[in-house]
C-alpha positions as CSV (number, residue, x, y, z in Angstrom):
1,X,11.3,-18.4,15.6
2,X,13.8,-20.9,14.3
3,X,14.7,-21.9,17.9
4,X,11.0,-22.0,18.9
5,X,10.2,-24.4,16.0
6,X,13.2,-26.6,16.6
7,X,12.4,-26.9,20.3
8,X,8.6,-27.5,19.8
9,X,8.7,-29.9,16.8
10,X,7.2,-33.3,17.8
11,X,8.0,-36.0,15.2
12,X,5.5,-38.3,17.0
13,X,2.6,-36.4,15.4
14,X,2.6,-38.3,12.2
15,X,0.7,-35.7,10.3
16,X,1.6,-37.0,6.9
17,X,2.7,-33.5,6.0
18,X,5.4,-33.4,3.3
19,X,5.7,-29.7,2.4
20,X,7.6,-26.5,2.5
21,X,5.7,-24.1,4.7
22,X,5.9,-20.4,5.2
23,X,4.9,-18.3,8.2
24,X,4.4,-14.6,7.8
25,X,3.5,-12.2,10.7
26,X,3.8,-8.8,9.0
27,X,7.2,-7.7,10.2
28,X,8.9,-11.0,9.8
29,X,8.6,-14.4,8.1
30,X,10.2,-17.9,8.0
31,X,10.1,-20.9,5.7
32,X,10.7,-24.5,6.8
33,X,9.9,-28.0,5.6
34,X,8.3,-30.9,7.3
35,X,9.1,-34.1,5.4
36,X,8.8,-37.7,6.6
37,X,8.3,-36.5,10.2
38,X,11.5,-34.4,10.2
39,X,11.8,-30.7,10.5
40,X,14.1,-28.9,8.1
41,X,14.6,-25.3,9.0
42,X,15.9,-24.5,5.5
43,X,13.2,-24.9,2.9
44,X,14.5,-25.1,-0.7
45,X,12.0,-23.5,-3.1
46,X,8.8,-21.7,-2.7
47,X,6.5,-22.6,0.2
48,X,3.5,-24.8,-0.8
49,X,1.5,-23.1,1.9
50,X,1.9,-19.9,3.8
51,X,0.1,-19.0,7.0
52,X,-0.3,-15.3,7.7
53,X,-0.5,-14.4,11.4
54,X,-1.4,-11.1,13.1
55,X,1.8,-11.4,15.1
56,X,4.7,-13.7,15.9
57,X,3.4,-14.0,19.4
58,X,0.1,-15.3,18.1
59,X,1.9,-17.7,15.8
60,X,3.7,-19.2,18.7
61,X,0.6,-19.4,20.9
62,X,-1.3,-21.2,18.1
63,X,1.5,-23.6,17.6
64,X,2.0,-24.5,21.2
65,X,-1.8,-24.8,21.8
66,X,-2.2,-22.0,24.3
67,X,-4.4,-20.1,21.8
68,X,-7.5,-21.7,20.1
69,X,-6.9,-22.0,16.3
70,X,-10.6,-22.0,15.4
71,X,-11.3,-18.9,17.4
72,X,-8.3,-17.1,16.0
73,X,-9.3,-18.0,12.5
74,X,-12.9,-16.8,13.0
75,X,-11.6,-13.5,14.4
76,X,-9.4,-13.1,11.3
77,X,-6.2,-13.3,13.3
78,X,-4.6,-15.7,10.8
79,X,-5.3,-16.9,7.3
80,X,-3.6,-19.3,4.9
81,X,-2.9,-19.7,1.2
82,X,-2.5,-23.2,0.0
83,X,-4.0,-26.4,1.4
84,X,-6.2,-25.4,4.3
85,X,-6.0,-28.8,6.0
86,X,-2.2,-28.4,6.1
87,X,-2.7,-25.5,8.6
88,X,-4.0,-27.9,11.2
89,X,-1.4,-30.6,10.4
90,X,1.4,-28.0,10.7
91,X,0.1,-26.8,14.1
92,X,-0.3,-30.4,15.4
93,X,3.4,-31.0,14.5
94,X,4.5,-28.6,17.2
95,X,2.3,-29.8,20.0
96,X,3.3,-32.1,22.8
97,X,2.0,-35.7,22.8
98,X,-0.6,-35.0,25.5
99,X,-2.3,-32.2,23.5
């Protein structure tokens, strides 16, 4: 997942996110930070928001835009603790410019 995040991060999406984020998909997890439009794969401290996904595959599909976040949310395939708006800012930070 580290490699996926590093390859997909798009600093052009000025989301304004300045936070340590956690992803949890049941049998694995990762924390990272997005600060000042930079990705730091080593988050120091506790995540300010954690997104819980049904699977790592779903997490990657939501981040790259191949799965619909609103549909997945309504089906209970992911949830978040922390600031809900940050979920969408986080996902936007990993999408290409044309998405």
